[in-house]
C-alpha positions as CSV (number, residue, x, y, z in Angstrom):
1,X,-0.5,3.8,-1.5
2,X,0.4,0.1,-1.2
3,X,-0.5,-2.7,1.4
4,X,1.8,-1.5,4.2
5,X,0.6,2.2,4.1
6,X,-3.1,1.1,3.8
7,X,-2.8,-1.3,6.6
8,X,-0.6,1.4,8.8
9,X,-3.1,4.0,8.3
10,X,-6.1,2.0,9.4
11,X,-4.7,2.5,13.1
12,X,-5.8,-0.1,15.8
13,X,-9.2,-0.9,14.3
14,X,-9.6,-4.4,13.3
15,X,-12.5,-3.9,11.0
16,X,-10.9,-0.7,9.2
17,X,-7.7,-2.8,8.8
18,X,-9.5,-5.8,7.4
19,X,-11.4,-3.5,5.0
20,X,-8.4,-1.3,4.0
21,X,-6.6,-4.8,3.0
22,X,-9.5,-6.3,0.9
23,X,-10.6,-3.0,-0.8
24,X,-9.0,-3.3,-4.1
25,X,-10.7,-6.7,-4.3
26,X,-14.1,-5.3,-3.8
27,X,-15.8,-3.5,-6.5
28,X,-18.4,-0.9,-6.8
29,X,-21.2,-1.0,-4.1
30,X,-20.8,-4.9,-3.2
31,X,-18.8,-3.6,-0.2
32,X,-22.4,-3.6,1.4
33,X,-22.1,-7.1,2.0
34,X,-19.6,-6.7,4.8
35,X,-20.0,-5.4,8.3
36,X,-20.1,-1.8,8.9
37,X,-16.7,-1.4,10.3
38,X,-15.1,-3.3,7.3
39,X,-17.3,-1.2,4.8
40,X,-15.7,1.9,6.6
41,X,-12.2,0.3,6.0
42,X,-12.9,-0.1,2.2
43,X,-14.2,3.5,1.9
44,X,-11.3,4.7,3.8
45,X,-9.0,2.8,1.4
46,X,-10.8,4.5,-1.8
47,X,-10.3,8.0,0.1
48,X,-6.6,7.4,0.6
49,X,-6.3,6.3,-3.1
50,X,-8.1,9.5,-4.2
51,X,-6.0,11.8,-2.1
52,X,-2.9,10.3,-2.9
53,X,-3.6,10.2,-6.7
54,X,-4.5,13.8,-6.9
55,X,-1.7,15.2,-4.4
56,X,0.9,17.5,-6.1
57,X,3.9,15.9,-4.5
58,X,2.8,12.5,-5.6
59,X,2.3,14.0,-9.1
60,X,6.0,15.0,-9.1
61,X,7.1,11.5,-8.2
62,X,4.8,9.9,-11.0
63,X,6.0,12.6,-13.5
64,X,9.7,11.2,-13.2
65,X,8.4,7.8,-14.3
66,X,5.6,8.6,-16.6
67,X,7.7,8.6,-19.8
68,X,8.8,5.0,-19.3
69,X,5.9,3.4,-17.4
70,X,2.7,5.4,-18.6
71,X,-0.3,4.4,-16.5
72,X,1.7,2.1,-14.4
73,X,3.9,5.2,-12.8
74,X,1.1,5.4,-10.0
75,X,1.6,1.8,-9.1
76,X,5.2,1.9,-9.0
77,X,5.1,4.9,-7.0
78,X,2.8,3.1,-4.5
79,X,5.2,0.5,-4.1
80,X,8.2,2.8,-3.7
81,X,6.2,4.9,-1.1
82,X,5.7,1.6,0.8
83,X,9.4,1.0,0.8
84,X,10.1,4.3,2.3
85,X,7.4,3.8,5.0
86,X,9.0,0.3,5.7
87,X,12.7,1.8,5.7
88,X,11.9,4.5,7.9
89,X,9.5,2.6,10.1
90,X,11.0,3.8,13.6
91,X,10.0,7.6,12.4
92,X,6.5,6.5,12.2
93,X,5.9,4.0,14.9
94,X,7.1,2.8,18.2
95,X,6.5,-0.9,17.3
96,X,9.1,-2.5,15.3
97,X,8.2,-3.5,11.8
98,X,8.7,-7.2,12.5
99,X,6.4,-7.1,15.4
100,X,3.8,-5.1,13.4
101,X,4.0,-7.4,10.6
102,X,3.7,-10.6,12.8
103,X,0.4,-8.8,14.4
104,X,-1.0,-7.9,10.9
105,X,-0.1,-11.4,9.5
106,X,-2.0,-13.0,12.4
107,X,-5.0,-10.9,12.1
108,X,-5.4,-11.3,8.4
109,X,-4.7,-15.0,8.6
110,X,-7.6,-15.2,11.2
111,X,-10.0,-13.4,8.7
112,X,-8.8,-14.7,5.4
113,X,-11.8,-17.3,5.0
114,X,-14.1,-14.2,4.5
115,X,-12.1,-12.5,2.3
116,X,-12.7,-12.2,-1.6
117,X,-10.9,-14.8,-3.6
118,X,-8.4,-12.3,-5.0
119,X,-7.4,-11.0,-1.4
120,X,-7.2,-14.8,-0.3
121,X,-4.7,-15.5,-3.0
122,X,-2.7,-12.3,-2.1
123,X,-2.6,-13.3,1.6
124,X,-1.3,-16.7,0.8
125,X,1.6,-15.0,-1.3
126,X,2.1,-12.2,1.3
127,X,2.6,-14.8,4.1
128,X,4.7,-16.9,2.1
129,X,7.0,-14.2,1.0
130,X,6.9,-11.9,4.2
131,X,6.0,-8.9,1.9
132,X,5.6,-6.1,4.6
133,X,9.3,-6.9,6.0
134,X,10.3,-7.3,2.4
135,X,9.3,-3.6,1.5
136,X,12.1,-2.3,3.8
137,X,14.7,-3.7,1.4
138,X,15.6,-2.9,-2.3
139,X,15.6,-6.8,-3.0
140,X,12.1,-7.2,-1.7
141,X,10.7,-4.2,-3.9
142,X,12.4,-5.7,-6.9
143,X,10.6,-8.8,-6.2
144,X,7.4,-7.1,-5.7
145,X,7.6,-5.1,-9.1
146,X,8.6,-8.3,-10.9
147,X,5.4,-9.9,-9.6
148,X,3.4,-7.0,-10.4
149,X,4.7,-7.0,-14.1
150,X,3.9,-10.6,-14.3
151,X,0.3,-9.8,-13.3
152,X,0.0,-6.9,-15.6
153,X,-2.7,-7.1,-18.3
154,X,-0.3,-5.3,-20.6
155,X,3.4,-4.9,-21.2
156,X,4.2,-2.7,-18.2
157,X,8.1,-2.7,-17.8
158,X,7.6,-2.5,-14.1
159,X,10.3,-5.2,-13.6
160,X,12.9,-2.5,-14.7
161,X,11.5,0.3,-12.0
162,X,14.0,-1.0,-9.4
163,X,16.7,1.0,-11.5
164,X,14.7,4.2,-11.5
165,X,14.4,3.8,-7.7
166,X,18.0,3.4,-7.3
167,X,18.9,6.2,-9.5
168,X,16.4,8.5,-8.0
169,X,16.5,7.3,-4.5
170,X,16.8,10.5,-2.5
171,X,14.3,12.6,-4.6
172,X,11.7,9.9,-4.1
173,X,12.5,9.5,-0.4
174,X,12.3,13.3,0.1
175,X,8.8,13.4,-1.8
176,X,7.6,10.6,0.5
177,X,8.7,12.3,3.7
178,X,6.9,15.7,2.5
179,X,3.9,13.7,1.6
180,X,3.3,11.1,4.2
181,X,2.6,13.3,7.2
182,X,0.0,15.2,5.1
183,X,-1.8,11.9,4.2
184,X,-1.7,11.0,8.0
185,X,-3.3,14.0,8.8
186,X,-6.1,13.8,6.1
187,X,-6.6,10.0,7.3
188,X,-7.1,11.4,11.0
189,X,-9.8,13.7,9.8
190,X,-11.5,11.0,7.8
191,X,-11.4,8.6,10.8
192,X,-12.8,11.3,13.2
193,X,-15.9,11.8,10.7
194,X,-16.8,8.3,11.3
């Protein structure tokens, strides 16, 4: 899952949300330097990624892309799935995506000084480009994919993945809609264990 999904799955806990947001910038056991609640968010992020990466429905989505995009198929599916969460937002939240995004941006902006550098840089980009709202539109997804392609270590061709999304839109959407409630259930059990 990508940023919107990770943030949304954190619920109302500020610490979980911050930890979930910065988790990709925190390597190994260095998460110990953060507060206990942020540590829980980092660990929750890792559990969400592990669950998602090994889920049979997600595997079907990735397999559709693997021939073209190899190891980047997982990254692309994460972005696609954030699109489906954003574009179907009212099915998952009573709060509008615009209101939710403003709340998240405010919270992240308040805490950005304590983020790892990579997360600070992404925060700046996210706020400038209003990414969470952009996820709801194909143009926003195309922009994200192009940005990911520029930052990839190797030639990824991710900038072309918007065509695959358009071509197989309903298939990917159906897979997301089957998968996401299962992910929500998994996350609720993880949060209850805390």
